[in-house]
N, C-alpha and C positions, 0 to 999 in steps of 0.2 A: 304400671306403664300404660306407654299410647302411641297413638300415630300424632301427628304436626294434628292433622285435621279433626283428629278429636280434642286435641287441647286447646289448639286456635276456639275451636264451639264452646269446649267450658270456658273459658277466658272474655267467651264474646267479643275476642278481636278475630284480622284478616289470616289464615295461613301466610302468605307474603310479609306480615308483621313482622314476623317471629322469623322465618327468615332471613327478612332486614336486620332487626337484632343477631342477627348469628353471625351475620356479615361485619357488623359494627366491632362484634367485640363482646355484646351485653351478655348477652349466653352463649356456653359451647354449644355446638351442632352435635348429637350423638351418634358415634360411631354407626355407618349405614350396613348390617351384619350382608353377607353375598347373597341371600335370598331372603327375602322381605323389606321390612320400613324400618326406617330409624325408630325405635324406642325411647317416647321421652318420659322422663319419669317425677318426680315428687319435687325431686330439686328442680325442676326444669321447671316447674309451676311454680316455686317458691318464684323465682327466678324472673320471673316473665310477671310476677304478683305484682311484686317492689317494682319494678319496671311503671307496670299501667299505674297502679298509686302514688308515685315519684312525681310520675306523668302529670296523673292530675292534680299535686300540688304545685305544680307548675317549675318544678326543674327541665331541666333541660338534658338532651339525651347525654351529652356531654360530662353534665354534672352528675347526672347519675352513673356515668362512666364512674366519676372519683368516687360518690357513696359507694360502688360496690369493692373498691380498690379497698377504700380509708373504714371498712366495714367493722375492722378491729379495734379500728384506734377512733374512740365515741371522745375525746377533743376536738380530732381534727373533722369530724362529724358535726357535731357542734357548732364549728365557725362557718364550715359551708350554710349548715343552717341558718344561722345569723344573716350570712350574710344577704341570702335567699330571702331573706323576711326585708334587711331591708329596704331590696330592690320593689318586693309586694308593698312596702307600706310609701315608696315613689310612686307609683302608678295608683296607689287609693288617693292621693294624694292631687296627683296630677287630673286622677279622673271627678273628684270631688269637686276643680276648678273648672272642668272642664260641663260638669254637669250644672253646675252656677251660670255660665253664660248661657246655656241653651235654654235653660230656665226662662230666663232673663229675654233671650230673643224673643222664644215662643211664646211668652206672657206681654212682649212690647206686640206684637203681632195680633192676637188677641185682642186686647185694647184698641187696634188700630189698622182694624180687618179694610179699610179702603181704599191705605196707601201703596203707592205705588210707586217706585218698586216695592217689591215684598224687602221688611229689614232685616230679617235671616237672609236672603240673597247679597242685599246691600252690604250686612258687614260681613260676609265670608269671601264680596269680592274684593273688598280692601284690604 
């Protein structure tokens, strides 16, 4: 067991982040004894680690809430995972298109350094 500060340090997150997750219902706040500090258990640490890792994979807090509620229903969790994968693949395609446009514009600028106005500025202004 540990205090919120120790737990935050262990997980390299802010104490306020833990409190926010408590307010959002993602983790349960331990009962505060009449004297002393709340004790956070390994179960809290495991839940917070899950949240941190899920966020790193791009899941929103609402999606994480759903994953936590569905933790015993692998079929539904898989479905949420596949939906997130589709969103990620769509973003990758958009980013690849964006990359192509920026490469073309910067190449055009490099070939035509003396051109006024700058082709990038011109293209973004249209």
